[in-house]
N, C-alpha and C positions, 0 to 999 in steps of 0.2 A: 343363573345370575352371573357366574364367572365369565361366560362368553359375552354377556352384555357389557360387563365392566371392561373387558378387553377391547370390545368394539368402540366404546366411548373413549378409551385411552388412545386408540389409533386415530380417532377424529381429532382429539386435542393435540396430539403430537404425531403428525403424519410421517415424520422421519424416524419414528421409533423403529428399532430393528425388528424384522420378522424373524420367526424361528430359524430360517435359513441364514439370515444375515448375522445372527448371534455368533455363528462360528467365525465370522469375519470381524473380530473384535480388535480392540486396541493392541493386545498382545500380538495378534497376527500381523497387524500393520508394522509394529516395531520389528518383528522378526523379518518381515519382507524387506524393510529398509536396511536392516543389518546385512542381509544377503547381497544387496546391491552395492555395498560399500566399494569404493574405488579409491585406494590410497593415493595413487599418483595424481588423480584429478582433485582429490581432497586437498592435497598440498598446494596445488595451483590456486584453488579457490580461497584457501586461508590467506594467501598473499594478496589476491585480488580484492578481497573484502576487508583488508586492513585489520587483521586480528592480532597483530603484535602488541607488545606492551605500550600503553599510552595512545594507541590508535583507536579510531571510533568503534571498531569491531572487536576490541580486546576480549579474549577469552572465548570467542565464538569457535565452535568445533564443527568441522564439515565431514560428511561421509563421502562426498564426491559423486552425488546423484544429480543428473541433469534435470532441468525444469520440465521438459516435455514428459519425462518418465514420471515425475512427481504428480503432474497434472492427471496423467492416466490413472495412476494408483488412487488419487483422491476420489475419482468417480466410484471406485469399488468400495470406498469407506465413507461415503457421504452420509450414511446413516448414523455415524458416531455422534454421541450426545455432547453437549457443551462441557460436561465434566471430564470427558475423555480429551476433548480439545484443549482444556485447561492444562491437563497433564503434559500434553505435547508442547504447549506454549511455554510451560515452565522449564522445558529442557534447554540445556546449553548447546544442543545439537541443532545447527541451523536448519537442516532439511526437515526436522520434526516440526519446528515452528512454521516453516514455510508451507508444509503440507496441511498443517492445521488451518492455516489461513485460506488455502485453496478449498478445503472442505467447508469452511465457514462461508465463503463466497457462494459455493454451490447451495448450501442450506438457505442462505439469504434469498437467492433467486427463486426458490420454491416456497418460501415462507409466507404466512399470513401477515397482516399488518401488525398484529400483536407479537408474533414471533420475530418479526423484523426489528421491532423496538428492543426486544431482549438481546438480539444478536448485535445490534448497534451499541447497546450498553455494555455488553460483554467485550466488544472490541475496544472501546474506550477505557475500560478497566484494565486492559492488558497492554497499554501503550509501552510499559516498561519492557515487555517481551517482544514487541514489534520493533526491534531495535537494530535494523540494518536497512539500507536504502531499498533493496529489492523486496523486502517484506512489506514495506510501506507502499512501494510503487505498484505492486501486484494485487493490492487489496483495498487501499484507502478509498479510492474513488468509487469502487464497486459496493462498498458498505456505507461508509460515512457520507460520501458525496451523494449517493443515490438516496439514502435515508433523509438527508436534510434538504433535498431538492425542493420539496413543497412545504418546508417548515422554516422556522426561525433559524438563522445560520450563525447566531452569536457564539455558539460553541467553537466554531472555526477560528474566530478572532481571539478567543481565550487560548486556544492551542497555539496560535501564531505568536502570542506573547509569552508563551511558556519558556522556562529555562532549559527545557528538555529538547535536545536536537531533533529527536524523532517525532515529537508532538508538533513541532514547527513544520517538519516535512509533511506530516499527515495533513496539516491545515492546508497547505498549498496544493498538494497532490489531490486532495479530496475535491478541489474545484475543477479538476479535469472532467468530472461528470457534468458540471454546469457548462463548461466550455463546449462539450459535445452537443449540448442542447442550445448552443448559441447565446449563452448568458456569460458575460465576461466581467461584470462589475466586481464580484467578490474576488476573483483571481487578481485583478488589478489593485484592489484595496489591500489585500493580504500581501501582494508583492511590494507595496509601499511600506507596510509594516516591517517586512523582512529585508528591506533595502540595505540596511546597515548591519545585517547579521555578519558574524565573523567566519562562519563555516562555509567551505566551498560546496558542501552537499546541499546547502540551502540555496546558494547562488545558482547551482546547476538546476535545481528543481524549479526555481522561479523563472529562470531563463527558458527552460523547457516549456512551462505553461504559457509564457509569452509567445514562444514560437508556435504553439498550438493555436493560440488566438489568431496569430497572423495567417495561419493556413485558412482561417474562416473569414477574417476581416483584417486585411493588411493595414488599412488606415488606422484602426483602433490600436494595433500593436505599435505602429510607427509613431503615433502621437505620444504613447507612453515612453518609448525609447528616446524620442527627441527631448522629452521633458526631463528625463533622468540620466541621459547618457554620460554626462560629466561626473556624476557621483555614483553611478551604478558600478558594482564590483566587476572587474574585467571579465571574470568567468561568466557571470550572469549575462553580461552584454554579448559575449561571444556566442553563448547558447541561444540567446534571443534572436540574434540577427543572422544566424547560420544560413537561412534560406533567402536572405535579402539579395536583390540584384547585386552583382559583384562591386560595381562602382559605388553604390549606396552603402554597402557593407563596409568597404574600406574607408569611406567618409566618416562613418560613425566610429570605427576603430581608431581613427585619428583624432577623435573628439570634436569633429566639426558638426556640431548639433544645430 
């Protein structure tokens, strides 16, 4: 009976750790991250990600571990369960939150439809912890965007109207998945909602998504830029038209719409 129960549990939760994997638990991951700490790189990252008092990343602590290394380690710990990832996401250590999101993306890619819904819900319940631009940019489109691709997308509009900086960034970055599938409407509509936002991290994100649209359909992007170039925040405009032909780029920068 016990073997049968174990078998059924494995079917229901395919990412449940095997006996061998159990030795690769959360404690092992945290020890591995501690060993990789690089104080000089951490200091640079703390400045780059604006962790000073009053800045958007205030209080964020860095270990100084590069993204490729974190991605590699995440493969070894992709069996960790959501309760383990919650512990990592609750940490004020940036790399712990980032690796938890890398693991979450890996789990999502292999999950059933039912499990994907749980991961999507888990992600949105943790927006307070997905609280720096790289955390959003490396995960939102791969979970929120992909999940909503064939569903009602009203949640993105709720996020876009949030008072929370990171929820607004999640809203626009999630549409990157749609852009890759040649669907631009939601990116443009959310871009309109965020047009008057005060934060440059939102300006950069919208400009980036507009640029990505332009890579696929220049006409669609230019029509949007032409419509809004006189009111578009300068940073948003610069990001959006970065790849425009030089003469046209300079024209829009001069406000000649």
